[in-house]
N, C-alpha and C positions, 0 to 999 in steps of 0.2 A: 504494500500500500504506500502510495506517495505521501510524504510528510509535508506539513506546513513549513514555511521558511521565513526568516526575517533577515535583517542586516547585522553584520558583525560590529559595525561602528558608525558613528555619526559623520556624515560628509555634507559639504555644501557647495553652492554655486550662486553667482550673482550676475545681474545684467538687466537689460531693458526688457519690459514686457510688451508683447505684440499689440494687443488691443488698447490697454490703458495707457501705454507709453511711459509708465512709471518705472524707476529703477527698483529692483526687487532682489531679495536674497532668499534662497530656499535651502533648507537642510533636510536630508533624509536620515531618519533615526530608527534604531531598533524598536520593536514593539512586541508585546506579549502575544501568545497564541490566541486565536479566535478574535483578535481585535480588528482585523482587516486593514485596509488602507484609510488612514484618517488624516485630513488636512487641518492644521491649527493656525489660525490667524493671530500671530503673536503681536501684531500691531494694534489690535483692538482690546478694549477692557475685558479682562477675564479670559483672553485667548480662546474665543469660541471655536468649536470644532465642528467639522462636517465629515461624515464618512462617505467614501467614494462608492455610492450605490445608486443604481438607476432611479430609484424612487426619490432621490435628492436632486435630480437634474431639473434645473429651472429655465435653462436657455440653451439653444442649439444654433445660434446665429454665428456661423463661421468659427465655431469652436464649441466645446461642451462646458457648461457652467453648472456647478453644484452649490447647494445652499441648505443650511439648516439653522433656523433662528438668525442670529447676527453673523454667523459664519458663512461667508460666500466666497467662492473661488472660481475664477474664470480659466478657461483653456487648460483643462487638466489632462487632456488626452495624451500628450507627449510623455509626461511623467508616468502616467498609468501604463502606457505601452511598454516603457522600459522596465518597469517593475513586473508587469505581467509576463513578459518574455523571459525574464530571469527566474520566474517561478516564485517571486516574493509574495507571500500571502499576507504578511503583517508588517506595516511600517507607519511611522508617524512622520508626516511631511509638515515641517514648520516653515511658515512664511511670514515676512514682514510687510506684506501687501496683498492686494486682491488677485494677483495673477503671477504665475511662475515666469522666470526669465525665458524669453524666446530663444536665446543663444543664437545658433546659426540657422534656426528655422526647422531643424530636424530633431530627432530623438537621440542622436549620437552622443551629445554631451551628457544626457541623462543615463544612457546605457553605460557610458564610461564611469559615471558617478557611482552607479550600482556596483560595477566591477571593482572600483576603488574601495567601496565599503566592505565588500566580501559578503558571503552568504552563510547564515547559521541555520542548520536544519533543526527544527523543533520536534517535540514529541507527538503532538496531535496530528491526526490524519488530515491531509489536504482536502478541501472541498472542490469537487470536480462536477461540472454540469455536463451531462451527456444526453442531449435531446434524442428521443427515440422516434420522432416524427418530423417530417419536413415542415418548414414554416416559410411564409412569403410575406414580404413587405413591398408595396408599390406606392410610389409618390411621384406622379408626373413621369419624367423620363427615367427616374431612378427605380431600380428593382434589386432587391436582396432576397436570395433564396438560400435557406439553410437545409442541409442534408445531414442525416446521421453519419458519423464517421468516428473511427477509433483514434484520430489525432486531430489537432487544430490545423485546418488548411484553409487558405483563402485564394479564390480565383477572382480577379478583378479586371474590368474593362472600362475604359473611359474614352470619351471623344467630345470635344467642345466646339470644334469647327473654327477655332481661332487661328490655328496654324496646321500645316500638314503633319507636324510632328506630335500633335496632341491626341491622336488616336493611339492608345497604348494598352498593353495587356501584360498581366503578371499572374502566375499561378505557382503556389508552393506551400509546403508545410511550414508552420511557424514554430520554431524552436529557439532556444537561447542562442545557438550559433548562427542559425539562418537569419534571425532578427538582427543580430549585431552586424553581420556583413552585408546583408541584402536589403534590409528595410530601414533600420535606424538612421543611416546617413541621408535618406531622401528628404529634401526640404519642402516646406510649404510653398504654395503658389496661388496666384489669382489672375483673373482676366483684367487687363488695364481698364476696360470700360465698366468694371464693377467698382473701381476705386472711389469714384465720386459718391456713390450710394453708401459704401461702407463708411466713408468719412462723415457723411451726413448723419449716420446712425451712431457716431461716436466710437467707431471701431478703427483698427489698424493705426492708432496714433504712434506706435513704435515700429511700424513696418518700414522696411527699406530693402535695398538689394543686398544688404549684409545678412538678411535673414529670410528672404523670400525670392521666388522666381516669378516673373511677370510675363504673361503672354500678350503681345501687342502687335497689330498690323502684320500678321503672318509670321512673326518671329517669337522665339522664346528668349527673354532677356534675363541674364544671370550675371552677377558680379564675377563669379568663377565659372569654369567649364562645368557642364553637366556631369554629375557624379555617376549617372547611369543613363543609357539611351532612353530608358523608360522611367526616369526619376519621378515624373508626375504621378503615375499610377502606383508606384511603390509608396509614395507618401499617403495616398488614399488607403492603401493596405495598413500602413502605420496607424492611421486614425481609427480604422476598424478594430485593430488589436487593442488600442487604448479604450475605445468606447465599450467593447465587449467585456472588458474587465470590470465594468460597473455592475455586472450581474452578481458580483461578490464571490466568484469562484472561477477556477480555471475552466476552460471550455474545450470540449471534444466534439467537433463538428466541422463540416465543410461549408463555408459560406461562399456563394457565387454572387458577386456584386456587379451591377451595371450602373455606372455613373453614381457611385455612392456619395453620401454626405452625412453630416452629423444628425439631421432630423431622422433619416431612415435608419441609421445605425442605432440610435437610441430607441426607435420604435421596435426594432428587432430585439434589442437587449431586453426591453420590457416584456416582449412575448416569451423570451427564453426564461426570464425570471418568474413570470406568472404561470408558466406551464407546470402542471402537476403530474405525478405518476398516473398512468404509465407513459405519458408523453415525454417526460424528462425525469431524470433521476440525478440526485446529488449524492456522491459517495465520498 
């Protein structure tokens, strides 16, 4: 039986946050068995906490936001993806602001942070969700289909029509090693013609070519060369890994995603969490 895991030591990272544009510091800390992933807002009176669970999701606009009482944290998916891929069941995430640092726009800095902290195997059995029946989520052009599978696997297809290079495909099993080398380095991206609307909604205040890729006028604009020929779709896979961890357990299923986004990801996570035996089992 797979066991729960936490971190061996406290580690931290600082930088600009993507949407709020504020400087922030984040620390990953060890946590006891069965505590799950908990974010603590150290900058607020009483350091209010919010557990990373799908029932605490309050916003999915260009990122996943969770909240409980006065504790609210934006854009949790990159941190959660790194923890999930490493098999970390329990961790306290201390923050001095409302949003984690965006770093380079990928989950690579967080995967490296988890690696720096080290992993401690705990005594309690890990919680694993293994759906026994297919599930479908459809929202406009977006479709997510989940199939029973004995491993966590994601197949993803995207196409935005902004450039000849934005029709991309990825398929593979998600493990600690594959995530670190094939998924974590993929950076976030957006369409240039979406920027005005995002800014009007008070988002991407900290966005720049230092932490994002922009598609504009038939081209893909990046400060550095593309890390993968299909980097855009790999980032979508990264987001799915992070969002699925909000079920509060590891996942054993094959997700096939067409033009996914946080709203559909969270809708599927809710379906998985709400499913009861025999449709899903948690072991």
